MARTORKE-946763 format. One record per residue (C-alpha): x, y, z; residue number from 1; residue in one letter. Coordinates in Angstrom, 2 decimals, m for minus. Example, Ala and Ser with C-alpha at 12.3 -4.5 7.8 and 13.67 -1.06 7.14 Angstrom:
<pts>
<pt c1="12.30" c2="m4.50" c3="7.80" drenkol="1" doro="A"/>
<pt c1="13.67" c2="m1.06" c3="7.14" drenkol="2" doro="S"/>
</pts>
This chain:
<pts>
<pt c1="m23.57" c2="m23.00" c3="0.05" drenkol="1" doro="M"/>
<pt c1="m20.50" c2="m20.67" c3="1.02" drenkol="2" doro="S"/>
<pt c1="m16.63" c2="m21.06" c3="m0.08" drenkol="3" doro="Y"/>
<pt c1="m13.22" c2="m20.26" c3="1.13" drenkol="4" doro="W"/>
<pt c1="m12.64" c2="m16.41" c3="1.49" drenkol="5" doro="C"/>
<pt c1="m16.26" c2="m16.13" c3="m0.31" drenkol="6" doro="Q"/>
<pt c1="m16.99" c2="m12.37" c3="0.72" drenkol="7" doro="M"/>
<pt c1="m20.42" c2="m11.91" c3="m0.53" drenkol="8" doro="Y"/>
<pt c1="m24.13" c2="m13.32" c3="m0.16" drenkol="9" doro="F"/>
<pt c1="m25.04" c2="m16.69" c3="m1.60" drenkol="10" doro="Q"/>
<pt c1="m26.61" c2="m16.75" c3="m4.90" drenkol="11" doro="N"/>
<pt c1="m30.18" c2="m16.47" c3="m4.05" drenkol="12" doro="G"/>
<pt c1="m32.85" c2="m19.00" c3="m5.36" drenkol="13" doro="V"/>
<pt c1="m35.94" c2="m17.11" c3="m4.07" drenkol="14" doro="T"/>
<pt c1="m37.41" c2="m13.85" c3="m4.98" drenkol="15" doro="F"/>
<pt c1="m36.94" c2="m12.45" c3="m1.70" drenkol="16" doro="T"/>
<pt c1="m33.53" c2="m13.34" c3="m1.38" drenkol="17" doro="S"/>
<pt c1="m32.52" c2="m11.74" c3="m4.80" drenkol="18" doro="M"/>
<pt c1="m34.38" c2="m8.53" c3="m3.57" drenkol="19" doro="R"/>
<pt c1="m32.31" c2="m8.72" c3="m0.54" drenkol="20" doro="V"/>
<pt c1="m29.03" c2="m8.64" c3="m2.17" drenkol="21" doro="Q"/>
<pt c1="m30.21" c2="m5.99" c3="m4.32" drenkol="22" doro="W"/>
<pt c1="m31.24" c2="m3.95" c3="m1.43" drenkol="23" doro="A"/>
<pt c1="m27.34" c2="m4.43" c3="0.16" drenkol="24" doro="F"/>
<pt c1="m26.29" c2="m3.61" c3="m3.77" drenkol="25" doro="G"/>
<pt c1="m27.60" c2="0.05" c3="m3.60" drenkol="26" doro="M"/>
<pt c1="m27.19" c2="0.56" c3="0.06" drenkol="27" doro="Y"/>
<pt c1="m23.41" c2="m0.03" c3="m0.50" drenkol="28" doro="C"/>
<pt c1="m23.33" c2="2.48" c3="m3.53" drenkol="29" doro="V"/>
<pt c1="m24.85" c2="5.06" c3="m1.84" drenkol="30" doro="V"/>
<pt c1="m23.06" c2="4.40" c3="1.05" drenkol="31" doro="L"/>
<pt c1="m19.68" c2="4.91" c3="m0.74" drenkol="32" doro="M"/>
<pt c1="m21.18" c2="8.02" c3="m2.92" drenkol="33" doro="L"/>
<pt c1="m21.24" c2="9.24" c3="0.27" drenkol="34" doro="I"/>
<pt c1="m17.94" c2="8.69" c3="2.09" drenkol="35" doro="F"/>
<pt c1="m16.52" c2="9.79" c3="m1.31" drenkol="36" doro="V"/>
<pt c1="m18.13" c2="13.21" c3="m1.37" drenkol="37" doro="F"/>
<pt c1="m17.28" c2="13.77" c3="2.54" drenkol="38" doro="V"/>
<pt c1="m13.87" c2="13.14" c3="2.30" drenkol="39" doro="M"/>
<pt c1="m13.27" c2="15.03" c3="m0.82" drenkol="40" doro="F"/>
<pt c1="m15.21" c2="17.80" c3="1.14" drenkol="41" doro="S"/>
<pt c1="m12.89" c2="17.46" c3="4.08" drenkol="42" doro="V"/>
<pt c1="m9.72" c2="17.39" c3="1.64" drenkol="43" doro="L"/>
<pt c1="m10.63" c2="20.48" c3="m0.10" drenkol="44" doro="L"/>
<pt c1="m11.64" c2="22.51" c3="3.14" drenkol="45" doro="C"/>
<pt c1="m8.08" c2="21.43" c3="4.47" drenkol="46" doro="C"/>
<pt c1="m6.38" c2="22.33" c3="1.31" drenkol="47" doro="S"/>
<pt c1="m7.00" c2="26.08" c3="1.78" drenkol="48" doro="D"/>
<pt c1="m8.84" c2="27.00" c3="5.26" drenkol="49" doro="A"/>
<pt c1="m9.18" c2="30.66" c3="4.79" drenkol="50" doro="H"/>
<pt c1="m11.07" c2="30.24" c3="1.52" drenkol="51" doro="Q"/>
<pt c1="m13.50" c2="27.98" c3="3.25" drenkol="52" doro="F"/>
<pt c1="m14.35" c2="30.26" c3="6.43" drenkol="53" doro="A"/>
<pt c1="m17.39" c2="31.18" c3="5.66" drenkol="54" doro="Y"/>
<pt c1="m18.45" c2="28.05" c3="6.13" drenkol="55" doro="M"/>
<pt c1="m18.72" c2="28.31" c3="10.01" drenkol="56" doro="N"/>
<pt c1="m21.52" c2="30.85" c3="9.70" drenkol="57" doro="T"/>
<pt c1="m23.47" c2="29.75" c3="6.35" drenkol="58" doro="D"/>
<pt c1="m27.17" c2="29.39" c3="7.14" drenkol="59" doro="H"/>
<pt c1="m28.07" c2="28.13" c3="3.92" drenkol="60" doro="N"/>
<pt c1="m25.28" c2="25.76" c3="3.96" drenkol="61" doro="L"/>
<pt c1="m26.81" c2="24.36" c3="7.24" drenkol="62" doro="E"/>
<pt c1="m29.84" c2="23.97" c3="5.85" drenkol="63" doro="R"/>
<pt c1="m28.57" c2="22.20" c3="2.75" drenkol="64" doro="I"/>
<pt c1="m26.75" c2="19.78" c3="5.36" drenkol="65" doro="W"/>
<pt c1="m29.63" c2="19.37" c3="7.74" drenkol="66" doro="G"/>
<pt c1="m32.31" c2="18.52" c3="4.68" drenkol="67" doro="T"/>
<pt c1="m30.15" c2="16.39" c3="2.29" drenkol="68" doro="V"/>
<pt c1="m29.39" c2="13.76" c3="5.13" drenkol="69" doro="P"/>
<pt c1="m33.08" c2="13.58" c3="5.46" drenkol="70" doro="L"/>
<pt c1="m33.82" c2="12.78" c3="1.78" drenkol="71" doro="L"/>
<pt c1="m31.14" c2="10.28" c3="1.96" drenkol="72" doro="I"/>
<pt c1="m33.07" c2="8.59" c3="4.68" drenkol="73" doro="L"/>
<pt c1="m36.26" c2="8.56" c3="2.64" drenkol="74" doro="V"/>
<pt c1="m34.64" c2="7.36" c3="m0.42" drenkol="75" doro="F"/>
<pt c1="m33.42" c2="4.26" c3="1.47" drenkol="76" doro="L"/>
<pt c1="m36.42" c2="3.84" c3="3.69" drenkol="77" doro="S"/>
<pt c1="m38.67" c2="3.06" c3="0.64" drenkol="78" doro="W"/>
<pt c1="m37.03" c2="0.16" c3="m0.84" drenkol="79" doro="P"/>
<pt c1="m36.35" c2="m0.90" c3="2.45" drenkol="80" doro="S"/>
<pt c1="m40.41" c2="m0.83" c3="3.77" drenkol="81" doro="M"/>
<pt c1="m41.27" c2="m2.51" c3="0.44" drenkol="82" doro="G"/>
<pt c1="m38.63" c2="m5.18" c3="1.15" drenkol="83" doro="L"/>
<pt c1="m39.91" c2="m5.93" c3="4.52" drenkol="84" doro="L"/>
<pt c1="m43.76" c2="m6.20" c3="3.43" drenkol="85" doro="Y"/>
<pt c1="m42.45" c2="m8.98" c3="0.80" drenkol="86" doro="I"/>
<pt c1="m40.68" c2="m11.10" c3="3.76" drenkol="87" doro="L"/>
<pt c1="m43.68" c2="m10.91" c3="6.27" drenkol="88" doro="S"/>
<pt c1="m46.17" c2="m11.77" c3="3.53" drenkol="89" doro="E"/>
<pt c1="m47.18" c2="m14.77" c3="3.02" drenkol="90" doro="L"/>
<pt c1="m48.81" c2="m16.31" c3="m0.14" drenkol="91" doro="E"/>
<pt c1="m51.00" c2="m19.72" c3="m0.34" drenkol="92" doro="T"/>
<pt c1="m48.87" c2="m22.69" c3="0.02" drenkol="93" doro="P"/>
<pt c1="m49.22" c2="m25.99" c3="m1.57" drenkol="94" doro="L"/>
<pt c1="m46.50" c2="m27.92" c3="0.84" drenkol="95" doro="I"/>
<pt c1="m46.32" c2="m27.41" c3="4.10" drenkol="96" doro="T"/>
<pt c1="m43.55" c2="m28.36" c3="6.45" drenkol="97" doro="V"/>
<pt c1="m42.57" c2="m28.01" c3="10.03" drenkol="98" doro="K"/>
<pt c1="m39.18" c2="m27.63" c3="11.45" drenkol="99" doro="C"/>
<pt c1="m38.98" c2="m28.73" c3="15.13" drenkol="100" doro="I"/>
<pt c1="m35.29" c2="m28.15" c3="16.96" drenkol="101" doro="G"/>
<pt c1="m33.55" c2="m30.68" c3="19.03" drenkol="102" doro="H"/>
<pt c1="m30.69" c2="m30.58" c3="20.76" drenkol="103" doro="Q"/>
<pt c1="m29.27" c2="m30.95" c3="18.57" drenkol="104" doro="W"/>
<pt c1="m30.84" c2="m31.90" c3="15.79" drenkol="105" doro="Y"/>
<pt c1="m33.54" c2="m31.01" c3="13.19" drenkol="106" doro="W"/>
<pt c1="m36.97" c2="m33.22" c3="13.08" drenkol="107" doro="E"/>
<pt c1="m39.21" c2="m32.37" c3="9.70" drenkol="108" doro="Y"/>
<pt c1="m42.70" c2="m33.10" c3="9.32" drenkol="109" doro="E"/>
<pt c1="m44.70" c2="m33.15" c3="6.63" drenkol="110" doro="Y"/>
<pt c1="m49.01" c2="m32.96" c3="6.61" drenkol="111" doro="T"/>
<pt c1="m50.67" c2="m32.30" c3="3.68" drenkol="112" doro="D"/>
<pt c1="m50.53" c2="m35.40" c3="1.68" drenkol="113" doro="F"/>
<pt c1="m49.59" c2="m38.39" c3="4.23" drenkol="114" doro="V"/>
<pt c1="m48.55" c2="m37.82" c3="7.75" drenkol="115" doro="V"/>
<pt c1="m44.82" c2="m38.31" c3="8.16" drenkol="116" doro="V"/>
<pt c1="m42.05" c2="m37.27" c3="10.13" drenkol="117" doro="S"/>
<pt c1="m38.09" c2="m37.89" c3="10.36" drenkol="118" doro="Y"/>
<pt c1="m35.07" c2="m36.68" c3="11.65" drenkol="119" doro="N"/>
<pt c1="m31.76" c2="m35.25" c3="10.24" drenkol="120" doro="S"/>
<pt c1="m28.69" c2="m35.88" c3="12.20" drenkol="121" doro="Y"/>
<pt c1="m25.26" c2="m34.73" c3="11.44" drenkol="122" doro="M"/>
<pt c1="m22.43" c2="m37.15" c3="9.47" drenkol="123" doro="V"/>
<pt c1="m20.01" c2="m37.32" c3="11.53" drenkol="124" doro="P"/>
<pt c1="m16.35" c2="m36.39" c3="10.18" drenkol="125" doro="E"/>
<pt c1="m14.73" c2="m40.10" c3="9.80" drenkol="126" doro="D"/>
<pt c1="m18.29" c2="m41.62" c3="7.75" drenkol="127" doro="E"/>
<pt c1="m18.54" c2="m38.36" c3="5.00" drenkol="128" doro="L"/>
<pt c1="m17.83" c2="m39.84" c3="1.47" drenkol="129" doro="K"/>
<pt c1="m15.42" c2="m37.85" c3="m1.04" drenkol="130" doro="L"/>
<pt c1="m16.60" c2="m34.53" c3="m1.59" drenkol="131" doro="G"/>
<pt c1="m19.04" c2="m34.15" c3="0.78" drenkol="132" doro="E"/>
<pt c1="m18.91" c2="m30.80" c3="2.91" drenkol="133" doro="P"/>
<pt c1="m18.03" c2="m31.70" c3="7.06" drenkol="134" doro="R"/>
<pt c1="m20.10" c2="m29.86" c3="9.34" drenkol="135" doro="L"/>
<pt c1="m22.73" c2="m29.97" c3="6.52" drenkol="136" doro="L"/>
<pt c1="m23.69" c2="m33.28" c3="5.35" drenkol="137" doro="T"/>
<pt c1="m26.79" c2="m34.99" c3="6.70" drenkol="138" doro="V"/>
<pt c1="m28.30" c2="m38.65" c3="6.97" drenkol="139" doro="D"/>
<pt c1="m31.70" c2="m37.22" c3="5.82" drenkol="140" doro="K"/>
<pt c1="m32.56" c2="m34.35" c3="3.95" drenkol="141" doro="S"/>
<pt c1="m35.56" c2="m32.16" c3="3.61" drenkol="142" doro="M"/>
<pt c1="m37.24" c2="m32.35" c3="0.46" drenkol="143" doro="V"/>
<pt c1="m39.09" c2="m29.34" c3="m1.18" drenkol="144" doro="L"/>
<pt c1="m40.51" c2="m29.23" c3="m4.69" drenkol="145" doro="P"/>
<pt c1="m39.54" c2="m26.11" c3="m7.18" drenkol="146" doro="F"/>
<pt c1="m41.94" c2="m23.29" c3="m8.50" drenkol="147" doro="S"/>
<pt c1="m44.37" c2="m24.15" c3="m5.66" drenkol="148" doro="V"/>
<pt c1="m45.39" c2="m22.10" c3="m2.61" drenkol="149" doro="W"/>
<pt c1="m43.90" c2="m23.55" c3="0.63" drenkol="150" doro="C"/>
<pt c1="m44.75" c2="m22.93" c3="3.79" drenkol="151" doro="R"/>
<pt c1="m41.81" c2="m23.27" c3="6.58" drenkol="152" doro="I"/>
<pt c1="m43.17" c2="m23.45" c3="10.28" drenkol="153" doro="L"/>
<pt c1="m40.80" c2="m23.54" c3="12.92" drenkol="154" doro="T"/>
<pt c1="m40.70" c2="m24.53" c3="16.90" drenkol="155" doro="T"/>
<pt c1="m38.16" c2="m26.05" c3="19.13" drenkol="156" doro="S"/>
<pt c1="m39.06" c2="m28.68" c3="21.46" drenkol="157" doro="F"/>
<pt c1="m36.27" c2="m27.40" c3="24.28" drenkol="158" doro="D"/>
<pt c1="m34.14" c2="m24.46" c3="23.68" drenkol="159" doro="V"/>
<pt c1="m34.17" c2="m21.34" c3="21.44" drenkol="160" doro="V"/>
<pt c1="m33.01" c2="m22.67" c3="18.08" drenkol="161" doro="H"/>
<pt c1="m32.70" c2="m20.92" c3="14.36" drenkol="162" doro="S"/>
<pt c1="m33.80" c2="m22.03" c3="10.99" drenkol="163" doro="W"/>
<pt c1="m31.57" c2="m20.54" c3="8.15" drenkol="164" doro="T"/>
<pt c1="m30.79" c2="m21.04" c3="4.78" drenkol="165" doro="V"/>
<pt c1="m29.21" c2="m18.43" c3="3.10" drenkol="166" doro="P"/>
<pt c1="m30.14" c2="m19.04" c3="m0.35" drenkol="167" doro="A"/>
<pt c1="m33.66" c2="m19.02" c3="0.29" drenkol="168" doro="F"/>
<pt c1="m32.99" c2="m15.58" c3="2.46" drenkol="169" doro="G"/>
<pt c1="m35.29" c2="m17.53" c3="5.20" drenkol="170" doro="V"/>
<pt c1="m33.99" c2="m16.81" c3="8.83" drenkol="171" doro="K"/>
<pt c1="m37.00" c2="m18.23" c3="11.21" drenkol="172" doro="S"/>
<pt c1="m36.18" c2="m18.20" c3="14.97" drenkol="173" doro="D"/>
<pt c1="m37.54" c2="m21.56" c3="16.57" drenkol="174" doro="A"/>
<pt c1="m39.03" c2="m20.79" c3="20.06" drenkol="175" doro="V"/>
<pt c1="m40.57" c2="m23.25" c3="22.50" drenkol="176" doro="P"/>
<pt c1="m44.29" c2="m23.25" c3="22.38" drenkol="177" doro="G"/>
<pt c1="m44.85" c2="m20.98" c3="19.62" drenkol="178" doro="R"/>
<pt c1="m44.82" c2="m21.41" c3="15.61" drenkol="179" doro="L"/>
<pt c1="m42.80" c2="m19.29" c3="13.56" drenkol="180" doro="S"/>
<pt c1="m44.34" c2="m19.15" c3="9.33" drenkol="181" doro="E"/>
<pt c1="m42.41" c2="m18.07" c3="6.79" drenkol="182" doro="S"/>
<pt c1="m42.95" c2="m18.96" c3="2.81" drenkol="183" doro="S"/>
<pt c1="m40.66" c2="m19.77" c3="0.09" drenkol="184" doro="V"/>
<pt c1="m40.86" c2="m20.44" c3="m3.72" drenkol="185" doro="K"/>
<pt c1="m37.26" c2="m21.63" c3="m5.05" drenkol="186" doro="V"/>
<pt c1="m37.16" c2="m20.98" c3="m8.87" drenkol="187" doro="E"/>
<pt c1="m34.72" c2="m23.85" c3="m9.41" drenkol="188" doro="M"/>
<pt c1="m33.58" c2="m27.17" c3="m8.66" drenkol="189" doro="P"/>
<pt c1="m30.66" c2="m27.92" c3="m6.77" drenkol="190" doro="G"/>
<pt c1="m29.26" c2="m28.81" c3="m3.09" drenkol="191" doro="V"/>
<pt c1="m29.18" c2="m25.85" c3="m0.46" drenkol="192" doro="F"/>
<pt c1="m26.93" c2="m25.68" c3="2.80" drenkol="193" doro="W"/>
<pt c1="m27.72" c2="m23.59" c3="5.94" drenkol="194" doro="G"/>
<pt c1="m27.12" c2="m23.74" c3="9.75" drenkol="195" doro="Q"/>
<pt c1="m29.02" c2="m23.34" c3="12.86" drenkol="196" doro="C"/>
<pt c1="m28.13" c2="m19.74" c3="13.56" drenkol="197" doro="S"/>
<pt c1="m29.05" c2="m19.38" c3="17.10" drenkol="198" doro="E"/>
<pt c1="m26.28" c2="m20.29" c3="20.08" drenkol="199" doro="I"/>
<pt c1="m28.43" c2="m23.41" c3="21.31" drenkol="200" doro="C"/>
<pt c1="m26.16" c2="m24.88" c3="23.48" drenkol="201" doro="G"/>
<pt c1="m22.62" c2="m27.39" c3="23.40" drenkol="202" doro="A"/>
<pt c1="m23.16" c2="m28.61" c3="19.82" drenkol="203" doro="L"/>
<pt c1="m24.97" c2="m25.58" c3="18.21" drenkol="204" doro="H"/>
<pt c1="m22.33" c2="m26.26" c3="15.37" drenkol="205" doro="S"/>
<pt c1="m23.30" c2="m29.01" c3="15.09" drenkol="206" doro="F"/>
<pt c1="m27.01" c2="m28.74" c3="13.51" drenkol="207" doro="M"/>
<pt c1="m26.81" c2="m28.53" c3="9.61" drenkol="208" doro="P"/>
<pt c1="m29.63" c2="m28.08" c3="7.42" drenkol="209" doro="I"/>
<pt c1="m29.49" c2="m29.65" c3="3.69" drenkol="210" doro="R"/>
<pt c1="m31.97" c2="m29.02" c3="1.46" drenkol="211" doro="V"/>
<pt c1="m32.90" c2="m30.89" c3="m1.38" drenkol="212" doro="E"/>
<pt c1="m35.20" c2="m28.83" c3="m4.09" drenkol="213" doro="V"/>
<pt c1="m36.58" c2="m31.06" c3="m7.15" drenkol="214" doro="V"/>
<pt c1="m39.30" c2="m31.48" c3="m9.56" drenkol="215" doro="S"/>
<pt c1="m43.09" c2="m32.04" c3="m8.59" drenkol="216" doro="S"/>
<pt c1="m42.85" c2="m35.50" c3="m9.80" drenkol="217" doro="E"/>
<pt c1="m39.47" c2="m36.45" c3="m8.03" drenkol="218" doro="M"/>
<pt c1="m41.14" c2="m34.83" c3="m4.81" drenkol="219" doro="F"/>
<pt c1="m44.26" c2="m36.98" c3="m5.10" drenkol="220" doro="S"/>
<pt c1="m42.42" c2="m40.33" c3="m5.84" drenkol="221" doro="K"/>
<pt c1="m40.46" c2="m38.97" c3="m2.28" drenkol="222" doro="W"/>
<pt c1="m43.49" c2="m39.11" c3="m0.35" drenkol="223" doro="L"/>
<pt c1="m44.58" c2="m42.25" c3="m1.65" drenkol="224" doro="W"/>
<pt c1="m40.82" c2="m43.74" c3="m0.30" drenkol="225" doro="I"/>
<pt c1="m41.24" c2="m41.75" c3="2.57" drenkol="226" doro="L"/>
<pt c1="m44.87" c2="m43.09" c3="3.41" drenkol="227" doro="Q"/>
<pt c1="m43.63" c2="m46.74" c3="2.91" drenkol="228" doro="S"/>
<pt c1="m41.16" c2="m46.18" c3="5.53" drenkol="229" doro="S"/>
<pt c1="m38.24" c2="m47.88" c3="3.94" drenkol="230" doro="V"/>
<pt c1="m36.61" c2="m43.93" c3="3.12" drenkol="231" doro="W"/>
<pt c1="m32.64" c2="m44.43" c3="4.51" drenkol="232" doro="D"/>
<pt c1="m31.56" c2="m41.09" c3="3.13" drenkol="233" doro="G"/>
<pt c1="m30.14" c2="m41.85" c3="m0.50" drenkol="234" doro="E"/>
<pt c1="m32.33" c2="m39.48" c3="m2.54" drenkol="235" doro="F"/>
<pt c1="m30.82" c2="m36.96" c3="m4.52" drenkol="236" doro="S"/>
<pt c1="m31.54" c2="m34.48" c3="m7.33" drenkol="237" doro="V"/>
</pts>
C-alpha cells in the first residue's frame, strides 16, 4: 500500500508491475539526460552568441536535430511495445474471479471449483481496529493463491467502476454489460490494497479493494470455509 509522502510506485509483486516500473525508471533517465543536454546547449549558446552564429544556417545541424529525436523515439517505443504485448497477453488461468462493481461495494464470484459469491464492504471508521488503514479496510477480502495464474473478470451492475490494485499492475474497467479480462500471477503472499479509480458517484472513495494472497493449501481451505457459508470475513495470511 502507499504511505504518506511516497513519491514512487508501490512495490510490484507481479512480473508486469515490475516491468512497468522498470520502463518508467528508464524513461525518466532518458528524459533527464535530454533535459541536461538541452539546458547545457542553451547556456553554451547564450554565453557566446557570436561563436555559434553559424547554427542558424547549418544544414547538417538541422539533419542532426531532426534525426536524433526520431531515433530516441524509436528507442523508447521498443520496450513500450513489448510491455503492451505482455499486458495484453492472457495466460491459461487456474483460478477465475469475477469482480462486479456496485454502488458502492464490490462483489466477488468464484466458479471454478464451487459456485460461491460474496460482497465486500468498507469498514466504517468508528469500527476500525488498531492498525487497520482508514478507507481501505473491508469486512471480507478477495483471496487469491500466489504463484498461480489467476484470471480477473470485471464488470459492473450499475455504472462504470474500475478494479485497480497498483501492486499487481492491474487497472481493469468495470463496464455494465461487458466483461474486461486481465491475468495476474502474484509472486509472494501478503495483503495488497487498491481502490475504485473511476469516479462512479457520491461514495466513489468508499470502494476499497483488499486482496489476501495465500498459499494453495490455505486457498483450498478458505474455499471450503466459504462454501460452508460460515465465513465471517476473519481470514488472514
